[in-house]
C-alpha positions in Angstrom: 28.7 16.3 34.5 27.8 18.6 31.3 24.1 20.0 31.8 20.8 18.7 29.0 19.5 22.0 28.7 23.3 24.2 27.9 23.4 21.5 25.0 22.4 22.0 21.5 21.2 19.0 19.9 21.8 20.9 16.2 25.8 20.7 17.2 25.9 17.7 17.4 24.4 17.0 13.5 27.8 20.0 12.8 29.8 16.6 14.8 28.1 14.2 12.8 29.2 15.7 9.3 32.7 16.4 10.6 33.0 12.7 11.0 31.9 11.7 7.8 33.2 15.0 5.7 36.3 16.2 7.4 36.2 19.7 6.0 34.4 22.2 7.6 32.7 23.9 3.8 31.5 20.3 2.9 30.2 19.4 6.4 28.9 22.5 6.4 26.8 21.5 3.3 25.4 18.2 4.3 23.7 20.0 7.5 22.4 22.6 5.3 24.8 25.5 6.8 27.3 28.0 5.7 31.3 27.9 6.4 31.2 30.5 9.0 28.4 29.1 11.2 29.9 25.4 10.8 33.2 27.0 12.2 31.2 28.8 15.1 29.2 25.3 16.2 32.5 23.8 15.8 34.3 26.3 18.2 31.0 26.2 20.4 31.7 22.1 20.5 34.8 23.1 21.8 34.3 24.8 24.8 31.6 22.8 25.5 33.7 19.6 25.2 36.8 21.1 27.0 38.2 19.7 23.9 39.6 20.0 19.7 37.8 17.3 18.9 38.7 18.2 15.3 41.8 18.5 14.1 43.6 20.4 10.9 46.4 18.0 8.7 46.5 17.5 5.3 44.4 15.2 5.0 40.9 17.2 6.1 40.2 18.1 9.7 40.6 14.2 12.0 39.2 13.9 15.1 40.4 13.5 18.2 40.7 10.4 20.6 38.0 12.5 22.2 36.2 12.6 19.3 36.5 8.9 18.0 35.3 8.1 21.8 32.2 9.9 20.9 31.1 9.0 17.7 29.6 6.1 18.4 27.1 7.3 20.7 26.3 10.5 19.2 25.8 8.9 16.3 23.6 6.2 17.8 21.8 9.2 19.5 21.3 10.8 16.3 19.6 7.6 14.4 17.3 6.9 17.1 16.1 10.6 17.3 14.9 9.9 13.1 14.3 6.4 13.2 12.1 6.9 16.3 11.8 10.3 17.3 11.0 12.1 14.0 10.0 9.2 12.0 6.3 8.7 11.1 4.3 5.9 11.5 3.1 4.6 8.4 -0.1 2.4 7.9 -0.6 -0.3 5.6 -4.2 -0.5 4.8 -3.5 -4.0 3.1 -1.7 -5.3 6.0 -2.1 -4.1 9.0 -4.1 -6.4 11.6 -5.8 -3.6 13.9 -8.5 -3.7 15.6 -10.6 -0.6 15.1 -13.2 0.0 18.0 -16.2 2.5 17.8 -18.6 3.4 20.5 -22.4 3.5 19.2 -25.8 3.0 19.8 -27.9 0.2 18.7 -29.2 3.1 15.7 -26.1 3.5 14.6 -25.3 -0.1 14.5 -27.8 -0.8 12.5 -27.2 2.1 10.2 -23.6 2.4 10.0 -22.3 -1.2 10.5 -22.9 -2.6 7.2 -21.2 -0.1 5.1 -18.2 0.0 7.8 -18.0 -3.8 6.5 -17.6 -3.2 3.4 -14.7 -0.2 3.5 -12.4 -3.0 5.7 -13.3 -5.5 3.3 -12.2 -3.5 0.3 -9.2 -0.9 2.3 -8.0 -3.1 5.0 -8.7 -6.0 4.5 -7.1 -7.8 7.4 -8.5 -5.1 10.0 -11.1 -5.8 12.1 -14.1 -3.6 13.9 -15.6 -4.1 17.5 -18.2 -2.1 19.1 -18.4 -1.0 22.0 -21.5 1.0 24.2 -20.5 3.4 26.6 -22.2 5.8 29.1 -20.5 9.4 28.7 -17.9 9.0 31.3 -16.8 5.5 30.3 -16.3 6.7 27.1 -14.6 10.2 27.6 -12.0 7.8 29.7 -11.9 5.2 26.9 -11.4 7.6 24.3 -9.0 9.6 25.9 -7.1 6.2 26.6 -7.2 5.1 23.4 -9.2 1.8 23.9 -12.1 3.7 21.9 -11.0 4.9 18.5 -13.7 7.4 17.3 -16.7 7.1 19.3 -19.9 8.1 16.0 -23.7 9.3 16.7 -25.6 11.8 19.0 -23.1 12.1 22.3 -23.8 16.0 23.1 -22.1 15.3 26.7 -18.8 15.3 24.6 -18.3 18.4 25.3 -14.3 19.7 26.8 -12.1 20.9 24.5 -9.8 18.0 24.3 -12.5 15.6 22.0 -12.6 17.1 18.5 -15.9 16.7 16.4 -16.9 16.8 12.8 -20.6 16.7 12.0 -21.0 13.3 9.0 -24.8 13.8 7.9 -28.4 15.4 9.3 -31.3 13.8 9.8 -34.9 14.5 10.6 -37.8 12.6 12.6 -39.8 10.2 11.1 -43.1 8.6 13.4 -43.5 4.4 12.2 -46.9 3.2 11.9 -48.1 -0.4 11.0 -49.0 -0.7 7.8 -52.6 -1.2 8.2 -53.1 1.1 11.4 -56.9 1.4 11.6 -57.0 5.3 11.3 -53.6 6.5 10.5 -52.8 6.4 6.9 -50.0 8.3 4.5 -50.2 11.5 7.0 -51.4 12.1 10.6 -52.9 15.2 11.7 -51.9 17.1 15.1 -54.9 15.3 16.7 -54.4 12.4 15.3 -51.2 12.2 16.8 -51.7 13.2 20.1 -55.0 11.0 21.0 -52.8 7.6 19.7 -50.8 5.5 21.9 -46.8 6.2 21.7 -44.2 3.8 22.4 -40.4 6.0 23.3 -36.4 4.9 22.9 -34.9 6.1 26.0 -31.6 4.8 24.4 -28.3 6.1 25.3 -27.4 8.7 22.8 -30.4 10.9 23.4 -32.2 11.5 20.0 -35.4 10.8 21.7 -35.0 13.9 23.8 -34.9 16.1 21.0 -38.2 15.7 20.3 -39.3 15.0 23.6 -38.2 18.7 23.9 -39.6 20.3 21.0 -43.1 19.1 22.5 -43.1 20.3 25.9 -41.8 23.9 24.4 -44.9 23.9 22.6 -47.0 22.0 25.5 -48.4 18.8 23.8 -48.8 15.8 25.9 -49.2 12.6 24.3 -50.1 9.1 25.8 -46.6 6.6 26.0 -48.3 3.3 26.8 -44.5 1.2 25.7 -41.3 2.9 27.3 -38.0 1.0 26.1 -34.5 0.8 26.6 -32.9 0.1 23.4 -34.7 0.3 19.2 -34.5 -3.8 18.8 -37.9 -4.5 19.6 -40.1 -2.0 18.1 -40.4 -3.0 14.8 -42.0 -6.0 15.9 -43.6 -4.0 18.4 -44.9 -1.8 15.8 -46.2 -4.1 13.6 -48.3 -6.1 15.6 -50.2 -2.9 17.5 -51.7 0.1 17.0 -48.9 2.2 19.1 -46.9 5.4 17.0 -43.9 6.1 17.7 -41.0 9.0 16.6 -37.9 7.6 15.8 -34.3 9.1 13.5 -35.3 9.4 9.6 -32.5 6.5 9.1 -33.7 4.2 11.3 -37.1 4.0 10.5 -35.7 3.3 6.9 -34.5 0.4 8.0 -37.1 -0.7 10.2 -39.2 -0.3 6.6 -37.4 -2.9 5.3 -38.0 -5.8 7.2 -41.1 -5.0 8.4 -44.8 -4.4 7.5 -44.5 -0.5 8.9 -45.0 2.7 6.9 -43.1 5.8 7.7 -45.4 8.9 8.5 -44.0 12.9 8.3 -44.9 13.7 11.9 -47.2 16.3 12.4 -44.4 18.2 14.5 -42.2 20.4 13.3 -38.3 19.4 14.4 -35.3 20.6 12.9 -32.9 17.8 11.6 -30.2 16.1 14.4 -26.3 16.3 13.4 -25.2 12.9 12.9 -21.3 13.4 14.9 -18.1 11.3 15.0 -15.7 12.3 18.5 -12.1 11.8 18.9 -9.8 12.8 21.6 -6.9 15.2 20.3 -4.3 12.8 21.5 -5.2 10.8 18.4 -6.0 13.4 15.6 -2.5 12.7 13.9 -2.6 9.0 14.4 -2.5 7.5 10.7 -5.1 4.8 11.8 -7.7 7.1 13.4 -7.1 9.8 10.4 -7.9 7.6 7.7 -11.2 5.9 9.4 -12.6 8.9 10.0 -11.3 10.8 6.9 -13.4 6.9 5.3 -16.0 7.4 6.9 -17.1 11.6 6.7 -16.3 10.4 3.1 -18.8 7.6 2.6 -21.2 9.0 5.0 -21.0 13.0 4.0 -24.7 12.1 1.9 -26.4 9.8 4.8 -26.1 6.4 5.0 -26.6 4.2 2.0 -30.0 3.4 1.9 
C-alpha cells in the first residue's frame, strides 16, 4: 500500500487531465502547467503506481487497464474535494431559515431588538432570532461551540485570543429622575447627587461597574436605597419615587419615551463606554455569521435609531 504522505494530490489532477485530453501538452493546459512539467508529473505517477498508465498511440495517450481501474475513484475524489472541501458555502438571505442566536443583556435587548427585527424582515425574511442571557463562562463555551452566533453589549471577560471583538458605537451615562422631582431640575449639582437616594442595577454585562469604579476612585459615597439585578422595573420605580439611577444613555432614551422621567447629565464626568459585538474565530469566515455582524456594525455604527 502506498503511504498518503508520499502522494502529491496535484498528480491526480494531471492524471484526470490526461484522461480527458489524451495529449500531454493539452493536459498541461487544462491543469495550468507546461508540457515538460506534465511529462515529469506523469513520470512520477508511473513510478508511484508501478504502471505506464498512459501509452502513446496514433489515437493519442491511451490509458492502460490499470489507469482505467483508477479513473473512477480518482475522479470521485477530485469531485469531492472540489464540491465539498473547496466549495464555499453560500448564504441566500431570501431563502435561509436559519435561527440566529445572540447573547445580550436586558439593556441590549431593549436597545437592539427593534432594529434587529427590522433587519431580518428586510434582508432575511425567513430567518428568525433568539436571544439568551449567559454567564461569561457559559458564553465562552457557547460561542466556541456555535450555539451562540454573537454576543452584543459589554462583556469584558471575553479576552481570549480566540475571540474577535468589534466596537459598534460609544455612549455616555445619564441619570434619570421623575419628571416632577421636587429638588432636581434640568441639572444636578454634586451635592444634590450625593444627598439623593439612588437605585443601582447590578446586571450581567457590568455597565454599572464602570460608573461605580469612577465614584470609588474619586472617593464619592452616596446612599444606595435600592439594588436590583435587571432594568425591567427601573422606569416604574423612578417615575413613582425620588430615587436617582445612572444608566447607559441609550437606555435612558428608551425609558423616557414611555414613562414620566427626565434625563439629567451626571455631575460626575465618566468616559463613554464601548458597545461591542463578540464572536469566536471558528466562525470568523462563516457566511451567515459574517453577514449578521457586518449588518449590525453598519446599522448601528452611529448608535441606535432613537
